N, C-alpha and C positions, 0 to 999 in steps of 0.2 A: 631220346629215344635209344633203346638198348636193341642191339641185333642179336640174335641166336646164332649158334654156331652152324645150323641148318640153312641159314641165309635168310630165315624170315624175321619179322619184327615183333619183339616182346611189347605189349601194351604197357603204357604207363598206369601206375595205379591211381585211382580217384578216391578221394575221401569225402565223406558226407557227415553232416549232423543229422541224426534221425531223432525224431520225437515220437514217442507212444502216446497216443490220445483216446480218450474216452468220450463217447457221445452220450447225451441223456438217456438213449435207449439202453445203454450199458455195453453196447459193441465197442470193441478195441481195435484200433488199426495203427500202423506206422507211416508216417509221413517225413519227407526230407524237410529239415527246417534252414531257411536262408537267413535266419535271425541269429546273430551271435548272443543277444541279450535274452533269449527265451530261457525260462526256466520251469521246472515243475510247479504245478499250481496255476500256471497261467491259463487264460482262456484264448482261444484262437479260433479263426475262421478258416477252414478247410474245404477243398472241391470233393464232393461226394457223387458217385455213380457216372454213369457214361455221360450225363449232361454236365458234369461238374459243378452241380448245385453247390453254392456256398452254404456251408453249415456250420454251427457254432459246436466246439469239442473242447475237452479240458485236457492239458498235458499232464501225463502221469509221470513220465520219465524221459530224459534226454541222454542219448548215447552220442558224444561228441568223437569227431575225428575217426569215423568208421570206414575201413576199406570196402569197396563195392564187393570185393570177394568173399567178405564175412558178414555182409549186412543182414539185418533181421528180414528184409524182403529184397528181391531182385530191383537193384538200383534203377534199372531202366524202366521198370514198370511203377515206381514210387512217384506219388504226387506231392506237390510242395504245399507247405503252409502258405495260405495267402497273407494273412495279416493277424497281428497280435492285437487282441481286444482290451480295452481298459476295463 
């Protein structure tokens, strides 16, 4: 951890892999991918809504090693992909 000159602590940067997914309805959302082998074109299971209902989606794009400071959505609010489907 790095300390600032004012005596505070500067947070360490966190990095994530983000996947842009499309649902059958045409809606597009970003999710954090915990899978290193995920690629565009894969079918995945993702949580949706307040109830986190598992739903099928299609991966459009992967952005790897993205800092939480420049992530496409706030990393704290992002949900994670549950599973890669065959």
